[in-house]
C-alpha positions, 0 to 999 in steps of 0.5 A: 500500500502506498504511503500518504507521503509517497502519494503526495510526492507523486502528486507533486511530480505530476503537478510540476511537470504539468506546469513546466517545472522539472522535479529531477536534476539532469545527469549533467547537473548531477555529475557537476555536483558530484565533482565538487568535493569541498566548498569554494575557497575563492570568489570574484569579489574581494574577501574580508575575513569576518569569521570572528563576528558572532554570526548566527542563522534563524530558519525553520526547524527543518531547514538545511539550506541556510542562505543568510546569517546576521550580526549587530554592533551597537554604535556610540550614538545609539545607532545599530550597525547590521550585517547580513551575510548571504551565501556566495552560491555563484562561487560554486555555480557558474553561469550557464553550467548544467546546475545553473541551467536547471536552476534557470529552468525552475527558478525556485525551490518548490516546497510541498508538505511531503517533499522539497524539490530544491532549485540546486542539488542538495550537495550545494544547497544544504552543504557546500553553498549553505551557511552551515553551523561551525563551518567557514563559508564565502558570503556577500555581506550587506552592511547598513546602519539603522537609527533607533527610529529605524532609518537606514543611513550608511550602507555597503556591500562586500565579499567576506569569509564568515562562520555560523556560530549558532543554527537557530530555529524560528519557533524556539527564538520566538518563544524566548523573545516573547518570554515563553521559553528558554534561550535555545541551547545552540544560542546558550552555548555561545556567549553573546548570542543572547544579546545579539538576538535582543539587539537585532530584534530591537533593530528589526522592530524599529525598521518595521515601524519606520516602514509602516509610517511610510505605508508598509502594509502589515498583515496577519496570515494564517499559515498552516503546517501539515504534520506527519508521523513517519509517512502518515499525515496526521493533521493540518494545523494553523501557525501563529505569527512569529516574532523571530520570522518578523525579525529576519523578514525586516532585516531582509527587506532592509538588505534588499533595499541596500543591494538595489541602491548599491547596483543603481549607484554603480550604474548596473541594471538590477532585477527588481521585485515589485507589486504594482498599484492594487488591481482591485482598489475599488473592491478594497474601498468597498470592504473598508466602507462596509466596516465604516471606514473610508479610503481615497479614490486612488490607491494609497499605501499609507491610507491602506496601512492605517486602515489595516492597523485600525482594524487589527486593534478594533477586531483582532479576531477577524484580522487574519481573514481581512488580511487574506482578503486584501492580499488577494485583491492587491494582486501578485508580485512580479520581477521587472528590470531597472536599467541604469539611471531609470526611475525604480518601479517600487513595491506598493505593499512594502512601501519601498522605492528600491527593492530586489531579491538578493538574500536567498540564492540557494532557493531563488534564481533571481537572487543568484542573478542579483548576486552575480551582478553585485560580484561583477560590480565589486570586481569592477567587471562588466555586468554579466547580463545585458538588459535584454537578457535580464528582461527575458529572465524577469518574465520567465522568473515571474511565470515560474514563480507563479507556477511553483506557487500553484503547485505548492497550493495544489499539493497543500490542498491534496494534503488537506483533502487527505486529512479532512476526507472523513468530514465530508458532509459537515457544515462550516462558517467561511469567508469568500477568499477569491472571486473571478472567472475561475470560480468562487473560493472560500476559506474556513478558519477551523480547521484551516481549509480553503476550497471552491464553492461549486454551488450557491456562489451567485452574488458573492465577492471577496470578503463576504461571509457564508455558511458552507457544507463540505461536499467532496474532496479529490486528493489527486487533483487537490480539489476541496469542494463546498456548496452553500448551506443555510 
């Protein structure tokens, strides 16, 4: 009998191939990985020796592809110097090599409940190009100074040799920062890591406040976790907001801004990550009006951010549903090219003018492209990509990221369908999460389920509340179907 994990793996493989993603590495890429026996020791970028700094990583409990480390230094005037070290993947993966061609095809790692399909062979992403604990690794360091109020001033980007002194996990760090648990053993084993965590948490919160004052949108999304016992899927459970994740996210947003401005200042093109003005601003205004609020006629990130902050305070129990609804109405992000000297396109949701993807080169191809541009600039070489080539890559990366997201959603739905199949026929309170010519989709909070409303959808739109009955599930196709109920 096929295990549930194996069943989900098979579903994922079929889904990937149907959407133009390749789950298996070609023989040439496998041979390239096998030939590399040790981490790269030289890089195109000039390298500083920063191994003595108290670098550490924070990632998911089971993550093995560690892309970044961080360290902080308090300055005399109350400012904080932050350094983020990013794995120098390019030092091991040459442009147009077999491994690079596979990465350029998929453009991202694909994360499903049963299995991860890495963008790079695991010998690279979890070993030789991963910033693993107690190992020396080449990195690109993004350095910036943040004031106590969260304003980023001085910044620099350079190559370095770094050493990860502690591999930490989000949940344990979150519990410690919130006063709900002990200092993680890996942090307690290294004197000074506890103070590093406190400093970086303060800096991250200040960066977050500063962006919110300029209109950055703050959401609360109900992430879910599929829990296995061996190869048997036991349950699907919601994941609460996590302070340690917010710490890393805020440092990464700041770092990505620094890298974008660095390339622009060097006269290099860059691959920007943007979310344009909302596609359905009128519907967002209608939602606000239904809650007694008024938004301006034209898209305004600051006004929307203020509205969301008020709703978080007024109705915290409903804020996750509101967050999901607004995210759907904002539209998806995309990659675009910012040629030298052009006006940057900006990111509506983050309220930042300069934003690229640079901090996860083991997992995302746009970050590896950006790294190559940065390293060429540091080495005073010409850009390794022409603008026309970057434009083609930007469009391809946008398409493939969308395809990967659809695969991940489908397999998550297949996993959820496995868990809830015995509950077909039960009734639930739901909210409309999507409404388009593709159909009307609803989300149930407890248990966390999302599916299609196949009957009774007339007259419903995003954000409406409705009573539904679970009509059927199709595990192989990831279908969870509801009908409207009284």
